C-alpha positions as CSV (number, residue, x, y, z in Angstrom):
1,X,61.0,-40.1,240.2
2,X,58.9,-42.4,242.4
3,X,58.3,-41.7,246.1
4,X,60.8,-44.3,247.2
5,X,63.7,-42.1,246.3
6,X,62.3,-39.4,248.5
7,X,62.2,-41.5,251.7
8,X,65.3,-42.4,253.7
9,X,64.0,-43.8,257.0
10,X,62.9,-47.4,256.4
11,X,62.5,-50.5,258.5
12,X,62.2,-54.1,257.3
13,X,59.9,-55.9,259.8
14,X,60.7,-59.6,260.0
15,X,57.6,-60.8,261.9
16,X,57.6,-64.6,262.0
17,X,55.7,-66.6,264.5
18,X,56.2,-70.4,263.9
19,X,53.7,-73.0,265.2
20,X,55.9,-74.1,268.1
21,X,56.4,-70.7,269.6
22,X,54.7,-69.7,272.9
23,X,52.0,-67.1,273.1
24,X,51.8,-66.6,269.4
25,X,50.6,-63.1,268.5
26,X,49.1,-62.5,272.0
27,X,51.2,-59.3,272.5
28,X,50.6,-57.8,269.0
29,X,49.1,-54.3,269.2
30,X,49.0,-52.5,265.9
31,X,48.4,-49.0,267.4
32,X,51.2,-49.4,269.9
33,X,53.5,-50.7,267.2
34,X,52.8,-47.8,264.8
35,X,53.3,-45.3,267.6
36,X,56.7,-46.7,268.3
37,X,57.7,-46.6,264.7
38,X,56.5,-43.0,264.3
39,X,58.3,-42.0,267.5
40,X,61.5,-43.3,266.0
41,X,61.0,-41.2,262.8
42,X,60.4,-44.2,260.5
43,X,58.6,-43.2,257.3
44,X,58.3,-46.6,255.6
45,X,58.1,-50.2,256.7
46,X,58.5,-53.4,254.7
47,X,56.3,-56.0,256.5
48,X,56.3,-59.8,256.3
49,X,52.9,-61.0,255.0
50,X,54.1,-64.6,254.5
51,X,57.2,-66.1,256.1
52,X,59.6,-68.9,255.2
53,X,57.6,-71.4,257.4
54,X,54.6,-70.9,255.2
55,X,52.5,-68.8,257.6
56,X,50.3,-66.0,256.1
57,X,49.7,-63.0,258.3
58,X,46.6,-62.1,256.5
59,X,43.4,-64.1,255.8
60,X,44.2,-66.5,253.0
61,X,42.5,-69.6,251.6
62,X,45.9,-71.4,251.2
63,X,48.7,-72.0,253.7
64,X,48.9,-71.7,257.4
65,X,46.8,-68.9,258.9
66,X,47.5,-66.7,262.0
67,X,45.5,-65.4,264.9
68,X,45.7,-61.8,263.7
69,X,45.3,-60.0,260.4
70,X,48.7,-58.4,261.0
71,X,48.7,-56.8,257.6
72,X,45.3,-55.2,257.8
73,X,45.7,-54.0,261.4
74,X,49.1,-52.5,261.0
75,X,48.4,-51.0,257.6
76,X,45.4,-49.0,259.1
77,X,47.5,-47.9,262.1
78,X,50.4,-46.8,259.9
79,X,48.1,-44.9,257.5
80,X,47.0,-42.7,260.4
81,X,50.7,-41.7,261.0
82,X,51.6,-41.2,257.3
83,X,54.0,-44.2,257.3
84,X,54.1,-46.2,254.1
85,X,53.8,-50.0,253.9
86,X,55.5,-52.4,251.5
87,X,54.2,-55.9,251.7
88,X,56.9,-58.6,251.9
89,X,56.1,-62.1,250.6
90,X,58.3,-65.2,250.8
91,X,58.1,-67.0,247.5
92,X,60.4,-70.0,247.1
93,X,60.8,-70.8,250.8
94,X,57.6,-72.3,252.3
95,X,58.2,-75.3,254.5
96,X,54.6,-76.0,255.1
97,X,53.7,-76.4,251.4
98,X,57.0,-78.1,250.5
99,X,56.6,-80.5,253.4
100,X,53.2,-81.5,252.1
101,X,54.4,-81.7,248.5
102,X,58.0,-82.9,248.3
103,X,57.5,-83.1,244.5
104,X,57.6,-79.3,244.5
105,X,61.1,-79.1,245.8
106,X,64.2,-78.4,243.7
107,X,66.5,-81.4,243.7
108,X,70.0,-82.2,242.4
109,X,71.1,-85.0,240.2
110,X,70.9,-87.5,243.1
111,X,67.5,-86.4,244.3
112,X,68.8,-84.4,247.3
113,X,66.6,-81.4,247.9
114,X,68.0,-77.9,247.7
115,X,67.9,-76.8,251.3
116,X,69.2,-73.5,252.7
117,X,69.5,-73.9,256.4
118,X,66.2,-75.3,257.6
119,X,64.3,-74.2,254.5
120,X,63.5,-76.2,251.3
121,X,63.7,-74.4,248.0
122,X,60.7,-74.6,245.6
123,X,61.3,-75.3,242.0
124,X,60.1,-72.8,239.4
125,X,58.8,-75.6,237.2
126,X,56.6,-77.2,239.9
127,X,53.0,-76.9,240.8
128,X,54.0,-74.8,243.8
129,X,54.0,-71.7,241.6
130,X,50.2,-71.8,241.1
131,X,49.8,-72.1,244.9
132,X,52.0,-69.1,245.5
133,X,50.3,-67.0,242.8
134,X,46.9,-67.6,244.5
135,X,48.3,-66.4,247.8
136,X,49.7,-63.3,246.1
137,X,46.3,-62.7,244.4
138,X,44.5,-62.7,247.7
139,X,47.0,-60.4,249.2
140,X,46.7,-57.9,246.4
141,X,42.9,-58.0,246.4
142,X,42.7,-57.5,250.2
143,X,44.9,-54.5,250.8
144,X,46.0,-51.3,249.0
145,X,49.6,-51.0,250.0
146,X,52.5,-48.8,248.7
147,X,54.6,-51.6,247.3
148,X,55.4,-55.3,247.2
149,X,58.7,-57.0,248.0
150,X,59.1,-60.6,246.9
151,X,61.8,-62.6,248.6
152,X,63.6,-65.9,247.7
153,X,63.5,-65.3,244.0
154,X,66.4,-67.4,242.7
155,X,67.4,-66.1,239.3
156,X,71.1,-65.4,239.4
157,X,73.5,-67.9,237.7
158,X,75.2,-69.8,240.5
159,X,78.8,-69.4,239.4
160,X,81.4,-70.0,242.1
161,X,81.4,-66.8,244.2
162,X,81.9,-65.3,247.6
163,X,78.5,-64.5,249.0
164,X,76.9,-61.8,246.9
165,X,73.6,-61.5,248.8
166,X,71.7,-62.7,245.7
167,X,69.4,-65.7,245.4
168,X,71.2,-68.2,243.1
169,X,69.1,-70.4,240.9
170,X,69.5,-74.1,241.8
171,X,70.2,-75.3,238.3
172,X,70.1,-77.9,236.9
173,X,67.1,-79.1,238.9
174,X,66.2,-82.8,238.4
175,X,62.7,-82.8,239.8
176,X,60.2,-84.6,237.6
177,X,58.6,-81.3,236.4
178,X,62.0,-80.1,235.2
179,X,62.9,-83.3,233.5
180,X,59.6,-83.6,231.7
181,X,59.4,-79.9,230.9
182,X,62.9,-79.8,229.5
183,X,62.3,-82.7,227.2
184,X,59.0,-81.2,226.0
185,X,60.6,-77.9,225.2
186,X,63.9,-79.1,223.7
187,X,63.2,-82.6,222.5
188,X,66.2,-83.8,224.5
189,X,66.7,-85.3,227.9
190,X,67.9,-83.0,230.7
191,X,71.7,-83.5,230.7
192,X,73.2,-85.1,233.8
193,X,75.7,-82.6,234.9
194,X,78.0,-83.2,237.9
195,X,79.5,-79.8,238.9
196,X,82.1,-79.1,241.6
197,X,79.5,-78.4,244.3
198,X,76.8,-80.9,243.5
199,X,78.1,-83.8,245.5
200,X,75.8,-86.1,247.4
201,X,74.9,-84.4,250.7
202,X,75.8,-80.9,249.6
203,X,72.8,-78.7,250.5
204,X,73.5,-76.2,247.7
205,X,73.8,-76.5,244.0
206,X,77.0,-75.6,242.1
207,X,77.9,-74.5,238.7
208,X,81.0,-74.3,236.5
209,X,84.5,-73.1,237.4
210,X,86.3,-70.6,235.2
211,X,88.6,-73.3,234.0
212,X,85.6,-75.4,232.9
213,X,84.1,-72.4,231.1
214,X,87.4,-71.9,229.2
215,X,88.4,-75.5,228.6
216,X,85.1,-77.5,228.4
217,X,82.8,-75.7,226.0
218,X,80.5,-78.8,225.6
219,X,79.9,-78.9,229.3
220,X,79.4,-75.1,229.5
221,X,76.8,-75.3,226.6
222,X,74.7,-77.9,228.4
223,X,74.9,-76.1,231.7
224,X,73.7,-72.9,230.0
225,X,70.8,-74.7,228.3
226,X,69.6,-76.1,231.6
227,X,69.9,-72.7,233.3
228,X,68.0,-70.9,230.5
229,X,65.2,-73.5,230.7
230,X,64.7,-73.1,234.5
231,X,65.1,-69.3,234.2
232,X,62.3,-69.1,231.7
233,X,60.0,-70.8,234.3
234,X,61.0,-68.3,236.9
235,X,60.4,-65.4,234.5
236,X,56.9,-66.7,233.8
237,X,56.2,-66.7,237.5
238,X,57.5,-63.2,237.9
239,X,55.6,-61.7,235.0
240,X,52.4,-63.4,236.2
241,X,52.9,-62.2,239.8
242,X,53.6,-58.6,238.6
243,X,50.5,-58.7,236.4
244,X,48.4,-59.7,239.4
245,X,49.8,-57.0,241.6
246,X,49.6,-54.2,239.0
247,X,46.0,-55.1,238.0
248,X,44.9,-54.8,241.6
249,X,47.1,-51.9,242.7
250,X,48.5,-50.0,239.7
251,X,50.3,-47.4,241.8
252,X,52.3,-49.8,244.0
253,X,56.0,-50.3,243.5
254,X,57.2,-53.9,242.9
255,X,60.7,-55.2,243.7
256,X,62.3,-58.4,244.9
257,X,65.4,-59.5,246.8
258,X,68.4,-59.0,244.4
259,X,66.4,-57.0,242.0
260,X,68.6,-55.2,239.4
261,X,71.8,-56.6,241.0
262,X,74.7,-57.2,238.6
263,X,73.7,-60.9,238.3
264,X,69.9,-60.3,237.9
265,X,68.9,-61.4,234.4
266,X,65.8,-59.2,234.4
267,X,65.0,-55.5,234.5
268,X,61.4,-55.6,235.7
269,X,61.6,-54.2,239.2
270,X,60.8,-50.6,240.0
271,X,63.9,-50.2,242.3
272,X,67.2,-51.9,243.2
273,X,67.0,-54.1,246.3
274,X,70.2,-55.8,247.4
275,X,71.3,-57.1,250.8
276,X,74.6,-55.8,252.2
277,X,75.8,-56.6,255.7
278,X,78.4,-55.8,258.3
279,X,81.3,-56.1,258.4
280,X,81.5,-55.9,254.6
281,X,81.2,-52.1,254.5
282,X,83.2,-51.7,251.2
283,X,80.7,-54.2,249.8
284,X,77.9,-52.0,250.9
285,X,79.6,-49.0,249.2
286,X,80.0,-51.0,246.1
287,X,76.3,-51.9,246.1
288,X,75.4,-48.3,246.6
289,X,77.5,-47.1,243.7
290,X,76.0,-49.9,241.5
291,X,72.5,-48.9,242.6
292,X,73.2,-45.3,241.6
293,X,74.5,-46.4,238.2
294,X,71.2,-48.2,237.4
295,X,69.3,-44.9,237.4
296,X,66.6,-46.4,239.7
297,X,65.9,-45.7,243.3
298,X,67.9,-48.2,245.4
299,X,67.9,-49.7,248.9
300,X,70.5,-51.8,250.7
301,X,68.9,-54.3,253.1
302,X,70.9,-54.1,256.3
303,X,70.4,-56.3,259.4
304,X,70.0,-54.2,262.5
305,X,70.9,-57.3,264.5
306,X,74.5,-57.9,265.3
307,X,76.4,-60.0,262.7
308,X,76.4,-63.7,263.2
309,X,78.8,-66.2,261.6
310,X,81.9,-65.4,259.5
311,X,80.0,-63.4,256.9
312,X,76.9,-61.2,256.7
313,X,74.3,-60.0,259.1
314,X,71.9,-62.3,261.0
315,X,68.4,-61.0,260.4
316,X,67.0,-62.9,263.2
317,X,68.8,-61.5,266.3
318,X,67.1,-59.6,269.1
319,X,70.3,-57.7,270.1
320,X,70.9,-54.8,267.8
321,X,74.0,-53.1,266.7
322,X,75.0,-49.9,268.6
323,X,73.5,-46.8,267.0
324,X,76.8,-45.3,265.7
325,X,77.4,-48.5,263.7
326,X,73.9,-48.3,262.2
327,X,74.5,-44.6,261.5
328,X,77.6,-45.5,259.6
329,X,75.9,-48.2,257.5
330,X,73.0,-45.9,256.8
331,X,75.3,-43.1,255.7
332,X,77.0,-45.3,253.1
333,X,73.6,-45.5,251.2
334,X,72.8,-41.8,251.8
335,X,76.1,-40.7,250.3
336,X,75.0,-42.1,247.0
337,X,71.4,-41.0,247.1
338,X,69.8,-44.3,248.3
339,X,68.6,-45.7,251.6
340,X,69.6,-48.4,254.0
341,X,66.5,-50.4,255.2
342,X,67.2,-51.5,258.7
343,X,65.9,-54.9,259.8
344,X,63.7,-55.4,262.8
345,X,63.0,-58.8,264.4
346,X,59.9,-58.8,266.7
347,X,59.3,-61.6,269.2
348,X,56.9,-64.3,268.0
349,X,54.2,-63.1,270.5
350,X,54.1,-59.8,268.6
351,X,56.0,-57.6,271.1
352,X,59.1,-55.6,270.4
353,X,62.0,-54.3,272.5
354,X,61.8,-50.6,273.2
355,X,65.6,-50.4,272.8
356,X,65.2,-51.1,269.1
357,X,63.2,-47.9,268.7
358,X,65.8,-45.9,270.6
359,X,68.4,-47.1,268.2
360,X,66.3,-46.3,265.1
361,X,65.6,-42.8,266.5
362,X,69.3,-42.1,266.8
363,X,69.8,-43.0,263.2
364,X,66.6,-41.5,261.6
365,X,66.2,-38.2,263.5
366,X,69.6,-36.9,262.2
367,X,68.7,-38.3,258.8
368,X,65.4,-36.3,258.7
369,X,67.3,-33.1,259.5
370,X,69.6,-33.4,256.5
371,X,67.2,-34.9,253.9
372,X,67.2,-31.7,251.7
373,X,70.9,-32.3,251.1
374,X,70.3,-36.0,250.2
375,X,67.8,-35.9,247.4
376,X,68.8,-36.4,243.7
377,X,72.6,-36.1,244.0
378,X,74.8,-36.2,240.9
379,X,78.2,-37.6,241.4
380,X,81.4,-35.7,240.5
381,X,84.1,-38.2,239.5
382,X,87.4,-38.5,237.8
383,X,87.3,-42.3,237.1
384,X,84.7,-44.4,235.5
385,X,84.5,-48.2,236.1
386,X,82.2,-50.0,233.6
387,X,80.3,-52.9,234.9
388,X,78.7,-54.4,231.8
389,X,77.3,-57.7,233.0
390,X,74.9,-59.5,230.7
391,X,73.4,-62.0,233.1
392,X,70.7,-63.2,230.6
393,X,72.8,-63.7,227.5
394,X,76.3,-64.3,229.1
395,X,75.2,-65.7,232.4
396,X,78.5,-67.5,233.3
397,X,80.4,-64.2,233.5
398,X,78.4,-61.9,235.6
399,X,80.4,-62.7,238.8
400,X,83.8,-62.6,237.2
401,X,82.9,-59.1,235.8
402,X,81.4,-57.9,239.1
403,X,84.4,-59.2,241.1
404,X,86.8,-57.4,238.9
405,X,85.0,-54.1,239.4
406,X,84.6,-54.6,243.1
407,X,88.3,-55.1,243.6
408,X,89.1,-51.8,241.8
409,X,86.4,-50.2,243.9
410,X,88.2,-51.3,247.1
411,X,91.5,-49.8,245.9
412,X,90.1,-46.5,244.8
413,X,87.9,-46.2,247.9
414,X,90.9,-46.3,250.2
415,X,92.9,-43.8,248.2
416,X,89.9,-41.4,248.0
417,X,89.7,-41.0,244.3
418,X,86.3,-39.9,243.1
419,X,84.9,-42.6,240.8
420,X,81.6,-44.0,239.4
421,X,80.5,-47.5,238.6
422,X,79.0,-47.1,235.1
423,X,76.4,-49.3,233.3
424,X,77.1,-48.1,229.8
425,X,79.9,-46.4,227.8
426,X,77.9,-43.4,226.5
427,X,79.7,-40.7,228.6
428,X,83.3,-41.9,229.0
429,X,84.7,-38.6,227.8
430,X,83.6,-37.0,231.1
431,X,86.2,-39.1,233.0
432,X,90.0,-38.8,233.0
433,X,90.4,-42.6,233.3
434,X,88.3,-45.7,232.5
435,X,89.2,-48.9,234.3
436,X,88.0,-52.0,232.5
437,X,88.4,-54.7,235.2
438,X,87.8,-58.2,234.0
439,X,84.9,-57.3,231.7
440,X,85.0,-60.6,229.9
441,X,81.8,-60.5,227.8
442,X,81.6,-57.4,225.6
443,X,79.6,-56.7,222.5
444,X,81.2,-55.5,219.2
445,X,79.6,-52.1,219.7
446,X,81.1,-51.8,223.2
447,X,84.5,-52.8,221.8
448,X,84.3,-50.1,219.1
449,X,83.2,-47.5,221.7
450,X,86.2,-48.3,223.9
451,X,88.6,-48.0,220.9
452,X,87.0,-44.7,220.0
453,X,87.4,-43.3,223.5
454,X,91.1,-44.2,223.7
455,X,91.9,-43.1,220.1
456,X,90.4,-39.7,220.9
457,X,92.8,-39.2,223.8
458,X,91.3,-41.3,226.6
459,X,93.2,-43.3,229.2
460,X,92.2,-47.0,229.8
461,X,93.4,-49.5,232.4
462,X,92.2,-53.0,231.5
463,X,92.8,-56.4,233.1
464,X,92.3,-60.2,232.8
465,X,89.9,-61.7,230.3
466,X,88.3,-58.4,229.2
467,X,86.7,-58.8,225.8
468,X,87.6,-62.5,225.2
469,X,83.9,-63.4,225.0
470,X,81.0,-61.6,223.1
471,X,77.7,-60.5,224.6
472,X,76.2,-64.0,224.1
473,X,79.0,-65.7,226.0
474,X,80.7,-67.0,222.8
475,X,84.5,-67.3,223.0
476,X,86.5,-65.1,220.5
477,X,89.7,-66.3,219.0
478,X,91.5,-63.3,220.5
479,X,90.6,-60.4,222.7
480,X,88.1,-58.2,221.0
481,X,90.4,-55.4,222.2
482,X,93.7,-57.0,221.2
483,X,94.8,-54.1,219.0
484,X,93.9,-51.6,221.8
485,X,95.7,-53.7,224.5
486,X,98.7,-54.3,222.2
487,X,98.7,-58.0,223.1
488,X,97.1,-61.2,221.9
489,X,95.6,-64.0,223.9
490,X,97.7,-67.2,223.9
491,X,96.1,-69.5,226.5
492,X,94.9,-70.0,230.0
493,X,97.9,-71.6,231.7
494,X,95.6,-73.0,234.4
495,X,97.5,-71.6,237.4
496,X,95.7,-70.6,240.6
497,X,98.3,-67.9,241.4
498,X,101.3,-66.1,239.8
499,X,104.0,-63.6,240.7
500,X,104.2,-60.1,239.2
501,X,107.7,-58.7,238.7
502,X,107.8,-55.0,237.7
503,X,110.5,-54.1,235.2
504,X,109.8,-50.4,234.7
505,X,112.2,-48.6,237.0
506,X,109.8,-45.8,237.9
507,X,107.2,-48.3,239.0
508,X,109.7,-50.3,240.9
509,X,110.8,-47.2,242.9
510,X,107.2,-46.2,243.7
511,X,105.7,-49.7,244.3
512,X,108.2,-52.5,245.1
513,X,111.0,-54.6,243.7
514,X,109.5,-57.7,245.3
515,X,107.9,-60.4,243.1
516,X,104.2,-59.6,244.0
517,X,102.2,-62.7,244.8
518,X,98.9,-62.4,243.0
519,X,96.7,-64.7,245.0
520,X,93.4,-66.1,243.7
521,X,94.2,-64.4,240.4
522,X,94.4,-66.9,237.5
523,X,96.8,-65.4,235.0
524,X,96.2,-64.9,231.2
525,X,99.1,-65.8,229.0
526,X,99.5,-63.2,226.2
527,X,102.1,-62.3,223.6
528,X,103.1,-58.8,222.8
529,X,101.6,-57.2,219.7
530,X,102.8,-53.6,219.8
531,X,102.7,-53.0,223.6
532,X,105.7,-52.4,225.8
533,X,106.0,-54.7,228.9
534,X,106.3,-52.8,232.2
535,X,106.3,-56.0,234.2
536,X,106.2,-59.8,233.8
537,X,104.0,-62.6,235.1
538,X,106.4,-65.1,236.5
539,X,105.1,-68.7,236.9
540,X,106.2,-70.8,239.8
541,X,108.8,-73.5,239.3
542,X,106.0,-76.1,239.8
543,X,102.5,-76.2,241.1
544,X,102.0,-76.5,244.8
545,X,101.4,-80.0,246.0
546,X,102.2,-81.8,249.3
547,X,105.4,-83.0,247.7
548,X,106.5,-79.6,246.1
549,X,106.4,-77.1,248.9
550,X,109.3,-75.1,250.3
551,X,108.6,-75.7,253.9
552,X,105.0,-74.4,254.0
553,X,105.4,-72.1,251.2
554,X,104.9,-72.2,247.4
555,X,107.5,-73.0,244.8
556,X,109.6,-69.9,244.0
557,X,109.0,-67.8,240.9
558,X,110.9,-69.2,237.9
559,X,112.4,-66.3,235.9
560,X,112.7,-68.7,232.9
561,X,108.9,-68.8,232.8
562,X,108.3,-65.1,232.5
563,X,105.5,-63.8,230.3
564,X,104.2,-60.3,229.6
565,X,102.2,-59.1,232.6
566,X,101.7,-55.3,232.8
567,X,101.8,-53.7,229.4
568,X,101.5,-50.2,228.0
569,X,100.2,-49.4,224.5
570,X,99.8,-46.1,222.7
571,X,96.7,-46.1,220.7
572,X,95.7,-43.0,218.6
573,X,95.9,-40.0,220.9
574,X,95.4,-42.1,224.0
575,X,97.1,-44.8,226.1
576,X,96.0,-48.3,227.3
577,X,97.5,-50.2,230.2
578,X,96.7,-53.9,230.3
579,X,97.3,-56.3,233.3
580,X,97.3,-59.9,232.2
581,X,95.8,-61.1,235.5
582,X,92.7,-60.3,237.6
583,X,93.5,-57.3,239.8
584,X,92.7,-58.5,243.4
585,X,93.0,-55.9,246.2
586,X,91.4,-57.5,249.3
587,X,93.4,-58.4,252.4
588,X,97.1,-58.1,253.3
589,X,98.2,-60.5,250.7
590,X,97.3,-58.0,247.9
591,X,98.7,-54.8,249.4
592,X,101.4,-54.4,246.7
593,X,98.9,-55.0,243.9
594,X,96.7,-52.3,245.5
595,X,99.6,-50.0,245.6
596,X,100.4,-50.6,242.0
597,X,96.8,-49.7,241.0
598,X,97.2,-46.5,243.0
599,X,100.4,-45.5,241.2
600,X,98.9,-46.3,237.8
601,X,95.8,-44.1,238.5
602,X,97.9,-41.3,240.0
603,X,99.9,-41.1,236.7
604,X,96.7,-40.1,235.0
605,X,95.0,-38.1,237.7
606,X,97.6,-35.4,238.2
607,X,95.0,-33.0,239.4
608,X,92.1,-34.9,241.1
609,X,88.9,-33.0,241.8
610,X,89.2,-33.8,245.5
611,X,92.0,-34.7,247.9
612,X,91.8,-35.2,251.6
613,X,94.0,-36.0,254.6
614,X,91.4,-38.6,255.8
615,X,93.0,-42.1,256.3
616,X,92.1,-45.2,254.4
617,X,88.8,-46.5,255.8
618,X,87.0,-43.2,255.5
619,X,84.8,-43.1,252.5
620,X,84.7,-39.7,250.8
621,X,82.0,-38.9,248.3
622,X,81.6,-35.7,246.3
623,X,78.1,-34.9,244.9
624,X,76.5,-32.0,243.0
625,X,73.1,-31.3,244.3
626,X,70.5,-28.6,244.0
627,X,72.9,-25.8,243.0
628,X,75.6,-26.7,245.5
629,X,78.2,-29.3,246.2
630,X,77.9,-31.8,249.1
631,X,80.7,-33.9,250.5
632,X,80.0,-37.0,252.6
633,X,82.7,-38.6,254.9
634,X,81.8,-42.0,256.3
635,X,84.0,-43.6,258.9
636,X,84.1,-47.3,258.2
637,X,86.5,-47.8,261.2
638,X,83.6,-47.4,263.6
639,X,82.4,-50.9,262.7
640,X,85.7,-52.8,262.9
641,X,84.7,-56.4,263.9
642,X,87.5,-56.7,266.4
643,X,87.7,-53.1,267.6
644,X,84.2,-51.6,267.3
645,X,84.4,-47.9,268.1
646,X,81.1,-46.7,269.5
647,X,81.8,-45.8,273.1
648,X,81.1,-42.1,273.8
649,X,84.2,-41.8,276.1
650,X,86.9,-43.6,274.2
651,X,85.4,-44.3,270.8
652,X,87.4,-43.4,267.7
653,X,86.7,-39.8,266.6
654,X,88.8,-38.5,263.7
655,X,89.7,-34.8,264.0
656,X,91.7,-32.2,262.2
657,X,90.9,-33.7,258.8
658,X,90.8,-31.5,255.7
659,X,89.3,-31.8,252.2
660,X,90.5,-29.9,249.2
661,X,88.4,-29.2,246.2
662,X,89.6,-27.9,242.8
663,X,87.1,-25.2,242.1
664,X,88.2,-24.7,238.5
665,X,87.4,-28.4,237.9
666,X,84.0,-27.9,239.5
667,X,83.2,-24.8,237.5
668,X,82.8,-22.8,240.7
669,X,83.9,-19.1,240.5
670,X,83.3,-18.2,244.1
671,X,82.2,-19.7,247.4
672,X,79.6,-17.9,249.5
673,X,79.3,-20.4,252.4
674,X,80.7,-23.7,253.7
675,X,78.7,-25.4,256.4
676,X,77.7,-28.7,258.0
677,X,74.0,-29.2,257.3
678,X,71.6,-28.1,258.5
679,X,73.2,-24.9,259.8
680,X,76.7,-25.2,261.3
681,X,79.3,-22.9,259.5
682,X,82.7,-24.4,258.9
683,X,86.1,-22.7,258.6
684,X,87.8,-22.8,255.2
685,X,90.5,-21.1,253.2
686,X,91.5,-20.6,249.6
687,X,94.8,-21.8,248.2
688,X,94.9,-20.6,244.6
689,X,91.9,-22.3,242.9
690,X,91.6,-24.8,245.7
691,X,89.1,-24.7,248.5
692,X,90.4,-26.2,251.7
693,X,87.8,-27.1,254.3
694,X,88.3,-28.2,257.9
695,X,86.1,-31.3,258.5
696,X,84.1,-31.3,261.7
697,X,85.1,-34.1,264.2
698,X,84.1,-37.4,262.4
699,X,82.5,-40.2,264.4
700,X,80.2,-42.0,261.9
701,X,79.2,-39.5,259.3
702,X,80.0,-35.9,258.4
703,X,78.3,-33.8,255.8
704,X,79.7,-30.7,254.2
705,X,77.8,-28.3,251.9
706,X,79.5,-25.7,249.6
707,X,77.5,-23.0,248.1
């Protein structure tokens, strides 16, 4: 295990001082800066060495230079205080270089440059890459740092998605370098693809919709070729950069923004690095569970500044979140064995606000006290959720597959089931239930392994397009798991929504008799092939148009257009449930679908390893660690965007909560001590084989150890 997994108190220093700013660098004092970080219990910093403007904060023969050697001065000061330094470098944003060389910019089919906010995106195929590699070489030769962090590394296939905090590859790019290089490599002209988001004036690049993937294989093939060409250029840059860094500093860690994310087509980085921002706390939890599943150390990049805009944190704000909110976000990572790296935004003159360090101290001092209970945790879970993305060979499907798992995550999180996101199918027998949520692209070996699991007595809940494509993104004639599902694929009906009508009386009693509106969940039309239908998908009488509304509502469900929806199939000694639509759980519009998932899971988990009286919105995580069990409770409510709860007098504190652990399931014969680390004993009682623990008052994070 590398050192990164042993440190939990990190700050991401976004020092940028553009040419127009007043008093650039005049207040920068490395010794004072390092003293402030040490006083706040910081043990590692990630420092900007080159920013998006193209300014280098170290002596460099290329690019814009700065008045201070910020890297050298701060590195020396941090070394005296045993604080590690990771060097950040902005790769594909460099407005100075791309302003001088517009031919280095990524452009769409009309020649419009790819521009994110004020910053141009460099093309992997252009001469800019040699420029950036020389800057990286001089950085590596000049300083012995603990790691390197490369930013703006666009590799992920830009399928339509809600913001996933990954850098999407602007493909196809139609700069001259790409057009010439593509023809040289393939013998064909770069195809002129107009995709949904590539209109004139659109600053970003788009890719194919799910309907285009299913219904227009010719278009999908050419889009895939263009992506793979440009991805190869990006991979060449990454391997060259890593060779330079490793040859000069073999012990340093190397990572990049989005490294080892579900959409990352490579596995080169030494750790998982993914952004996750308030108020998407369930997204942060999902990233943490994914990070743990990779088997690598992981970090979640969290803006300490208050969120700006409708989604995500704004890195470049001087007013920070209140400490309890940062404590909560930090605790989400800690609960899964990772760390949240909190952003810091100094002023362009090099000074910082003392209030920032007071906030960090309130987060990191309590973290330091409980670090022995954080290292190398092993999860204890009842449910496994495979996330089997193949972003290099089946690039179009990574987001569909990730979105399916994230929605199941949202449901299980609120109902406090213990579950893992899993990256392979090797150890499915350790779980009572496997949920295969929209895992569209599966290999033959993965299909056989799933069949083996269920035939041997396993329980599987599957949904949507699972197994309709192979690991190379080739469409199968039928689901690869058709015999396991007990249904066969008929067609994509092309509907944006559908109603789900339960037919099973027990489910109707426990969920609802309403026709459940499944929003943003394109249905899959199937025929029964051995399964029993527990519910139907009911299509609307007609598609919604301006001329076919009922007032402002959709057309009603047409019971004459009912198709199998929720199906149950006995297979060998096990059982498979299949839902013929993507299971969406976010927002009020999906509360009944969320409830349905809960009831299906509870039918399998009759004796869960952990139960609790905590409400939805409190994340509860059970780990096995160093000969004991450790339970984390993280109160997401404290960061509610409209009702933030951080005031000492009237802030929300949850009291009189209990957790109950099945000791027989845990293999624990007796309990010697129950306490809140580091040393506060807690009251508990035994009820048969169950240990019942009184949770201490919960504001942001509570930790319970059982020995």
